[in-house]
Backbone bond lengths (Angstrom), bond angles and torsions (degrees), N, CA, C in turn:
res aa  C-N    CA-C-N  psi(-1)  N-CA   C-N-CA  omega(-1)  CA-C   N-CA-C  phi
1 M - - - 1.475 - - 1.497 107.73 -
2 T 1.300 118.73 132.26 1.457 122.39 178.32 1.514 109.54 -119.50
3 G 1.369 113.01 176.92 1.462 118.10 -179.21 1.493 110.92 89.24
4 T 1.360 114.98 -162.39 1.434 120.20 -175.52 1.496 110.68 -117.91
5 D 1.327 117.23 127.50 1.464 121.27 175.36 1.525 109.63 -90.06
6 E 1.293 116.74 138.19 1.456 120.34 179.49 1.522 109.54 -68.66
7 V 1.317 116.45 137.50 1.455 121.11 174.03 1.523 107.96 -134.36
8 E 1.305 115.43 136.08 1.480 119.23 -177.98 1.512 107.67 -99.46
9 I 1.332 116.64 113.41 1.446 123.72 173.37 1.540 105.68 -109.11
10 P 1.316 117.62 120.32 1.472 118.67 -177.40 1.518 113.68 -63.38
11 E 1.285 114.95 138.33 1.461 120.13 172.19 1.514 110.11 -75.12
12 V 1.314 116.87 133.65 1.461 120.99 179.88 1.549 106.87 -109.76
13 E 1.313 113.78 84.26 1.489 120.02 -179.02 1.523 110.49 -89.02
14 A 1.299 116.86 -28.49 1.458 120.90 -178.62 1.517 110.41 -154.60
15 V 1.316 114.55 151.81 1.461 121.84 176.56 1.516 108.50 -134.65
16 S 1.307 116.83 136.31 1.450 122.24 178.80 1.524 110.65 -132.34
17 G 1.317 115.15 148.18 1.477 120.84 178.62 1.524 110.96 166.31
18 S 1.299 115.12 169.48 1.453 119.32 175.13 1.543 109.90 -78.20
19 G 1.335 116.00 159.32 1.432 121.04 -173.24 1.516 116.14 -103.38
20 V 1.322 113.94 163.04 1.479 121.58 173.26 1.519 106.57 -137.72
21 P 1.340 118.63 121.94 1.450 122.16 -178.49 1.543 111.86 -85.72
22 I 1.301 117.85 125.12 1.481 123.34 174.84 1.520 106.40 -117.17
23 R 1.327 116.09 101.89 1.475 119.42 -174.28 1.524 112.58 -89.89
24 G 1.315 114.53 149.02 1.446 121.25 176.85 1.519 112.96 126.47
25 N 1.351 115.99 138.46 1.465 120.12 175.43 1.502 110.34 -86.99
26 D 1.341 113.64 157.29 1.470 121.45 174.93 1.542 114.26 57.80
27 I 1.304 116.07 36.39 1.476 119.64 173.54 1.531 108.05 -72.21
28 D 1.318 116.12 114.39 1.481 118.95 -171.60 1.524 112.28 -94.25
29 T 1.329 116.09 173.51 1.422 119.94 -174.79 1.526 112.77 -69.69
30 D 1.315 116.77 -21.35 1.481 119.32 177.44 1.532 109.61 -71.25
31 Q 1.337 116.90 -31.71 1.454 119.31 173.86 1.537 111.38 -71.90
32 I 1.331 114.88 -36.88 1.439 118.91 -178.63 1.523 112.02 -67.46
33 I 1.332 116.71 -44.33 1.462 120.32 174.92 1.544 108.44 -145.82
34 P 1.328 118.53 104.09 1.439 121.38 -178.59 1.532 111.70 -57.37
35 A 1.349 114.94 147.27 1.480 120.29 -171.83 1.503 114.29 -58.54
36 R 1.353 117.83 -30.36 1.459 118.53 -175.18 1.528 111.72 -69.06
37 F 1.310 118.72 -14.18 1.459 121.93 177.05 1.525 114.01 -92.71
38 M 1.342 114.79 3.87 1.458 117.45 -177.14 1.529 112.89 -94.16
39 K 1.336 116.25 1.60 1.489 119.63 179.78 1.520 109.48 -87.13
40 V 1.322 114.71 64.46 1.462 120.74 -176.53 1.523 108.43 -127.26
41 V 1.343 115.41 152.92 1.438 121.75 178.88 1.545 111.24 -78.68
42 T 1.351 114.05 -37.82 1.478 119.99 176.42 1.524 107.42 -128.03
43 F 1.342 115.90 170.30 1.455 121.74 -178.63 1.541 111.00 -84.14
44 D 1.324 116.53 -7.10 1.452 120.02 -177.43 1.536 111.26 -55.56
45 G 1.306 117.61 135.30 1.457 120.29 177.50 1.482 117.10 85.68
46 L 1.365 116.38 -3.60 1.468 119.06 -177.99 1.516 112.21 -67.70
47 G 1.346 118.38 -23.18 1.457 121.46 -175.29 1.511 114.26 -56.24
48 E 1.344 115.88 -37.92 1.470 118.90 -177.51 1.527 111.70 -67.88
49 F 1.323 118.30 -15.48 1.462 120.90 -178.42 1.501 112.77 -101.88
50 A 1.333 119.44 3.17 1.446 122.23 177.55 1.531 109.95 -59.70
51 F 1.322 115.61 130.61 1.492 122.58 179.91 1.526 112.03 55.58
52 F 1.331 117.73 30.83 1.470 120.86 -169.80 1.526 112.26 -58.17
53 D 1.324 118.52 -46.03 1.454 120.94 -174.19 1.538 112.58 -72.11
54 V 1.308 118.21 -19.99 1.465 118.90 175.67 1.537 111.23 -98.98
55 R 1.325 115.29 -3.25 1.464 119.52 177.48 1.530 112.72 -102.48
56 F 1.367 117.30 -21.32 1.454 120.88 -176.65 1.504 110.94 -136.43
57 D 1.338 116.40 150.06 1.469 119.46 176.41 1.531 109.18 -89.36
58 D 1.303 117.49 -173.09 1.470 122.13 -175.97 1.522 113.08 -64.17
59 D 1.335 117.30 -19.23 1.455 122.85 179.75 1.542 111.19 -100.89
60 D 1.334 114.86 12.36 1.478 122.21 -179.66 1.519 113.09 65.20
61 N 1.290 117.46 23.30 1.469 121.21 171.56 1.520 109.79 -83.06
62 Q 1.313 115.20 141.79 1.472 117.98 -178.07 1.530 112.92 -67.30
63 K 1.331 114.37 139.28 1.457 120.55 167.84 1.524 107.99 -100.08
64 E 1.314 114.20 175.22 1.477 119.51 174.90 1.529 107.90 -74.31
65 H 1.324 115.74 118.87 1.461 121.77 177.98 1.537 108.19 -161.61
66 P 1.331 117.58 140.90 1.460 118.49 -178.67 1.536 114.77 -56.53
67 F 1.337 117.20 -32.48 1.467 120.01 -179.79 1.549 110.98 -69.94
68 N 1.286 118.51 -13.20 1.468 122.48 176.74 1.499 113.63 -94.17
69 E 1.346 117.49 -12.12 1.450 121.59 -174.18 1.520 111.10 -83.22
70 D 1.307 115.22 134.04 1.496 120.41 -178.10 1.504 110.85 -57.34
71 R 1.329 116.83 -37.55 1.474 120.92 -173.50 1.515 112.86 -67.19
72 F 1.341 117.82 -15.69 1.470 119.74 -179.30 1.546 112.96 -110.64
73 Q 1.328 117.75 9.04 1.473 119.71 -174.44 1.525 114.32 -66.92
74 D 1.328 117.63 -20.26 1.480 120.96 179.18 1.522 111.17 -105.72
75 S 1.316 116.59 11.15 1.476 120.46 -178.61 1.517 111.98 -71.87
76 S 1.314 116.10 146.88 1.469 119.78 -179.65 1.530 112.88 -133.90
77 V 1.349 117.60 -2.84 1.467 121.60 176.99 1.523 108.42 -119.20
78 M 1.313 117.56 114.73 1.464 122.24 -178.35 1.523 108.97 -94.29
79 V 1.334 115.26 136.87 1.452 120.97 -180.00 1.531 107.94 -116.50
80 V 1.326 116.21 115.58 1.479 121.72 -172.25 1.538 110.81 -124.56
81 N 1.314 115.16 175.84 1.466 120.24 -178.20 1.550 111.07 -102.03
82 S 1.332 115.21 -135.87 1.478 120.95 -169.16 1.529 113.33 -88.10
83 N 1.316 115.61 143.59 1.489 123.25 172.99 1.500 112.54 55.46
84 F 1.325 115.52 41.12 1.470 120.06 -179.74 1.530 109.96 -71.69
85 G 1.366 115.23 137.18 1.446 119.27 178.29 1.540 113.77 85.74
86 C 1.310 117.79 19.32 1.451 120.38 178.57 1.510 110.61 -74.15
87 G 1.344 116.69 -178.69 1.468 119.48 -179.00 1.495 112.41 90.38
88 S 1.313 116.25 -151.50 1.455 119.64 -176.29 1.532 112.68 -65.11
89 S 1.316 114.96 155.49 1.469 118.81 -171.29 1.523 112.43 -91.60
90 R 1.328 116.78 45.62 1.464 120.34 -176.91 1.508 111.78 -75.01
91 E 1.331 115.40 123.41 1.473 119.62 178.38 1.495 111.59 -71.48
92 H 1.332 118.24 -12.28 1.459 121.23 178.56 1.546 111.32 -65.22
93 A 1.338 117.62 -22.87 1.459 119.82 -175.43 1.545 109.75 -64.25
94 P 1.343 119.42 -59.18 1.477 118.29 179.28 1.548 112.05 -66.21
95 Q 1.364 116.06 -28.44 1.466 117.85 175.72 1.520 110.34 -61.53
96 A 1.333 118.15 -42.84 1.461 122.04 179.51 1.495 110.87 -65.02
97 L 1.318 118.40 -42.60 1.469 121.79 179.18 1.524 111.13 -63.69
98 M 1.353 116.24 -44.03 1.440 119.60 179.25 1.527 111.49 -61.77
99 R 1.331 116.27 -40.91 1.450 119.21 -178.89 1.527 112.60 -75.06
100 W 1.321 117.24 -18.25 1.446 120.14 171.81 1.542 109.41 -73.67
101 G 1.347 115.64 -30.54 1.457 119.50 178.72 1.522 115.07 134.47
102 I 1.347 117.23 6.13 1.452 121.02 -177.19 1.521 111.57 -82.58
103 D 1.357 116.28 127.38 1.456 122.82 -179.77 1.531 112.66 -107.71
104 A 1.347 117.51 -18.35 1.457 120.29 -179.43 1.544 108.30 -159.41
105 I 1.324 115.96 156.37 1.452 119.99 -179.31 1.545 107.87 -133.37
106 I 1.325 114.64 132.30 1.464 121.67 175.72 1.514 106.97 -113.81
107 G 1.335 118.08 130.71 1.465 119.93 -177.63 1.513 112.03 -157.41
108 E 1.345 113.73 175.08 1.464 119.54 176.44 1.538 110.24 -72.71
109 S 1.341 117.42 -42.64 1.443 121.68 177.01 1.493 110.41 -165.21
110 F 1.344 116.06 159.42 1.467 122.35 -175.35 1.515 108.91 -131.06
111 A 1.319 116.85 147.76 1.457 120.95 169.75 1.523 107.64 -63.80
112 E 1.310 115.46 138.84 1.494 121.16 -171.13 1.536 111.20 -59.76
113 I 1.324 118.67 -46.33 1.449 121.37 -176.67 1.538 110.25 -66.97
114 F 1.337 115.19 -40.28 1.458 117.88 178.67 1.535 110.65 -61.53
115 A 1.346 116.66 -42.50 1.469 119.65 178.23 1.522 111.04 -61.59
116 G 1.330 115.96 -39.53 1.451 119.80 178.23 1.516 112.01 -65.39
117 N 1.335 117.38 -39.92 1.449 119.21 176.46 1.511 112.84 -66.66
118 C 1.311 116.80 -32.22 1.483 121.37 174.37 1.523 109.76 -66.61
119 L 1.321 116.56 -43.40 1.483 119.09 178.89 1.509 111.41 -58.82
120 A 1.330 117.06 -37.84 1.486 120.98 -178.80 1.524 111.06 -63.76
121 L 1.317 117.49 -15.36 1.478 123.43 178.40 1.518 112.34 -105.50
122 G 1.336 115.72 -1.13 1.467 120.13 -178.05 1.510 113.42 77.26
123 I 1.345 115.56 25.58 1.467 120.38 179.30 1.548 108.26 -102.29
124 P 1.334 118.47 113.88 1.476 120.58 178.69 1.515 110.20 -69.44
125 T 1.343 116.17 141.30 1.470 123.42 171.60 1.499 106.98 -119.98
126 V 1.319 117.77 100.16 1.426 122.13 -175.28 1.525 110.01 -108.41
127 T 1.335 116.10 150.35 1.464 120.67 -170.42 1.549 111.70 -123.27
128 A 1.310 114.47 153.41 1.465 124.45 175.22 1.522 108.33 -151.15
129 D 1.305 117.06 168.13 1.493 119.53 -178.41 1.510 111.11 -70.59
130 S 1.314 116.76 165.05 1.468 122.76 -172.92 1.506 112.43 -60.50
131 E 1.330 117.90 -40.13 1.459 119.22 -178.72 1.527 110.29 -65.98
132 T 1.307 117.38 -41.71 1.458 120.99 178.25 1.528 111.30 -61.98
133 I 1.330 116.84 -42.83 1.445 121.90 179.74 1.528 111.44 -64.48
134 E 1.331 116.99 -44.41 1.458 120.14 178.91 1.502 111.87 -61.79
135 E 1.332 117.61 -40.56 1.465 121.46 178.13 1.530 109.79 -63.93
136 L 1.307 116.44 -40.16 1.471 119.68 179.72 1.531 110.79 -67.81
137 Q 1.319 117.08 -40.78 1.467 120.30 176.95 1.530 111.28 -61.59
138 E 1.310 117.13 -42.05 1.464 120.92 178.09 1.550 111.31 -63.82
139 W 1.349 114.90 -39.39 1.464 119.36 179.74 1.529 109.28 -66.37
140 V 1.339 117.98 -41.55 1.453 120.86 -179.97 1.536 110.01 -64.40
141 D 1.334 116.96 -40.70 1.472 120.33 176.60 1.506 111.88 -57.11
142 A 1.349 115.77 -39.76 1.443 121.09 -176.53 1.543 111.34 -84.25
143 N 1.312 116.60 -20.73 1.473 121.15 -177.72 1.518 111.00 -132.23
144 P 1.324 117.98 67.33 1.478 120.65 -175.28 1.513 114.63 -59.92
145 D 1.314 117.49 -22.93 1.451 120.45 178.10 1.538 113.17 -98.78
146 G 1.341 114.66 1.92 1.466 118.53 -177.24 1.535 112.85 -70.54
147 E 1.326 114.83 144.17 1.462 120.15 -176.69 1.502 111.74 -84.75
148 I 1.321 115.85 135.14 1.474 123.08 172.90 1.497 107.22 -114.07
149 D 1.311 117.04 126.22 1.484 121.90 179.16 1.522 109.22 -111.52
150 I 1.299 116.42 122.13 1.478 121.73 177.91 1.529 108.41 -108.33
151 D 1.361 116.02 118.29 1.441 121.48 173.87 1.509 107.72 -99.42
152 V 1.346 115.86 103.48 1.466 121.01 -172.20 1.520 110.05 -66.06
153 G 1.353 116.77 -44.52 1.437 119.90 -175.25 1.551 112.38 -68.96
154 A 1.323 116.32 -38.73 1.485 120.81 -178.82 1.534 112.71 -85.21
155 E 1.339 116.46 -8.68 1.464 124.01 -177.00 1.509 110.68 54.17
156 E 1.323 114.60 55.76 1.473 121.31 178.72 1.529 109.82 -136.68
157 V 1.312 113.92 148.58 1.494 121.06 174.26 1.520 107.23 -126.38
158 T 1.300 115.78 130.53 1.471 120.94 -179.97 1.532 108.73 -117.80
159 Y 1.335 114.41 133.10 1.461 120.02 176.23 1.530 107.44 -157.19
160 G 1.335 115.29 144.50 1.473 120.91 176.94 1.505 114.70 52.36
161 G 1.326 118.45 33.32 1.418 121.68 -179.23 1.525 115.58 80.42
162 E 1.302 116.77 4.44 1.464 121.70 -179.06 1.522 109.94 -117.80
163 T 1.327 116.05 140.01 1.466 122.62 177.47 1.520 109.45 -114.42
164 I 1.311 117.12 127.09 1.470 122.05 179.97 1.515 109.31 -119.30
165 D 1.333 115.48 151.38 1.452 122.11 177.12 1.526 109.31 -83.78
166 V 1.303 116.40 134.52 1.466 123.34 173.72 1.474 110.15 -127.13
167 T 1.320 116.38 171.97 1.457 120.72 -179.87 1.515 109.01 -118.48
168 V 1.331 114.39 134.27 1.486 120.49 174.07 1.512 105.34 -121.63
169 D 1.332 116.84 127.83 1.489 120.98 178.28 1.541 108.82 -48.93
170 D 1.308 117.02 136.86 1.461 121.61 -175.60 1.527 112.47 -56.29
171 A 1.309 117.28 -48.00 1.466 119.65 -179.44 1.538 110.82 -66.35
172 Q 1.295 116.99 -38.50 1.482 120.66 177.92 1.529 109.50 -64.17
173 R 1.328 117.43 -47.42 1.459 120.75 -178.93 1.539 111.08 -58.23
174 K 1.307 115.84 -45.03 1.470 120.20 -178.28 1.549 110.48 -64.65
175 A 1.325 116.48 -43.54 1.445 120.35 -179.15 1.536 111.15 -64.12
176 L 1.316 117.40 -43.10 1.453 121.60 -177.85 1.541 111.42 -68.97
177 V 1.329 115.71 -49.83 1.459 120.70 -175.59 1.519 111.31 -66.39
178 E 1.345 116.58 -36.74 1.460 119.82 -178.10 1.551 113.24 -89.53
179 G 1.340 116.19 -2.10 1.449 119.97 176.33 1.532 112.34 69.36
180 V 1.301 115.55 42.50 1.501 119.43 177.12 1.520 110.71 -125.31
181 W 1.341 116.77 28.42 1.444 121.51 -176.63 1.528 113.90 -83.12
182 D 1.349 117.07 -21.95 1.458 121.13 -177.65 1.538 109.03 -89.67
183 T 1.322 117.42 85.06 1.444 119.92 -174.57 1.531 113.06 -68.04
184 T 1.322 118.06 -26.85 1.455 121.20 177.67 1.520 109.68 -66.29
185 A 1.317 116.14 -46.33 1.477 119.92 179.03 1.511 111.03 -64.06
186 L 1.332 116.61 -37.03 1.460 120.18 179.43 1.533 110.76 -65.00
187 M 1.298 115.66 -43.48 1.482 119.98 179.77 1.537 111.07 -63.45
188 K 1.340 116.41 -42.68 1.440 119.90 179.27 1.512 111.10 -65.27
189 S 1.306 117.97 -37.52 1.430 121.73 -178.54 1.532 111.91 -68.68
190 N 1.336 115.63 -24.09 1.463 121.26 -178.94 1.520 112.19 -107.13
191 A 1.329 116.02 20.71 1.477 120.24 -178.54 1.507 113.04 -59.70
192 G 1.333 115.41 -37.16 1.448 118.93 179.77 1.519 111.15 -65.49
193 A 1.306 116.78 -44.43 1.480 121.62 179.95 1.550 110.01 -63.75
194 V 1.343 115.80 -39.59 1.469 119.65 178.67 1.534 110.56 -63.17
195 S 1.315 116.97 -43.06 1.487 121.10 179.03 1.483 110.28 -62.56
196 E 1.346 118.75 -43.75 1.447 121.48 179.55 1.546 111.87 -61.63
197 K 1.312 115.62 -42.81 1.453 119.08 177.65 1.527 111.74 -64.88
198 A 1.348 116.58 -38.55 1.450 119.46 177.83 1.506 112.68 -60.91
199 R 1.356 116.11 -37.36 1.461 119.71 -179.29 1.529 112.36 -68.92
200 E 1.317 115.98 -19.61 1.464 120.59 178.38 1.532 112.65 -80.07
201 L 1.329 114.84 -16.24 1.477 119.43 -175.28 1.497 109.55 -87.67
202 P 1.340 117.92 124.92 1.455 121.63 -175.38 1.511 115.24 -65.58
203 Y 1.328 117.75 -21.59 1.450 119.62 -176.77 1.522 113.12 -95.93
204 V 1.343 118.83 3.78 1.450 121.85 177.34 1.523 108.77 -105.62
205 T 1.314 117.50 120.77 1.468 121.16 -179.68 1.526 109.66 -82.27
206 D 1.329 114.81 155.85 1.483 119.52 -176.25 1.515 112.51 -60.93
207 D 1.358 117.29 -36.00 1.459 119.06 -177.31 1.556 113.02 -72.36
208 A 1.318 114.88 -8.33 1.473 118.79 177.22 1.511 112.12 -94.38
209 I 1.323 117.41 -1.48 1.457 121.02 -177.52 1.544 109.10 -103.86
210 P 1.318 118.84 112.79 1.435 121.99 179.45 1.524 111.39 -70.05
211 E 1.280 117.68 148.81 1.447 121.80 175.96 1.524 110.33 -72.10
212 A 1.312 116.80 131.10 1.459 120.98 177.85 1.546 108.07 -72.19
213 E 1.332 115.40 135.59 1.469 119.79 -179.09 1.517 109.65 -80.94
């Protein structure tokens, strides 16, 4: 089969949900998902292991952590501090957060590769200054059921009757709003066109060109 197959990638123009505050600078991907939980064939089930080592002690007893609190169990917007997602470039980190229930993250700053891995899942990572983030975290603490509305295109966040300006990386905003963030789906949908182009190249042999499904 050749040509282009239509694929529907949802546009992520806005995200709404209650928040969960995760405080601390330089929270790395090993804290988000410890390496021993990465030996999986699929990402299914990773959500229960998000922040595992800071949520449980060696005997699997719960520690104090927002992901353990009943009031945050339905939260979908995480509010973090500076340099979130630093460390190794494991894609399991945003996968674990997404499977826990996170749809968007607001923070002071993000590690570049982590933000890119979030984009590949359609998860916006929007930024604001430290004072704004701390005020939002305090509001979330006091209003665990309160709605946070993120307008990706307008670069605004609304909560508790207040609207604040945030920043969304230009390339990320374009990809989310236009629905071109799922590069894997885009490549699969254009497999026929890729095969056709490969056949035109004199240095690519026919046996090296996979059949488009």
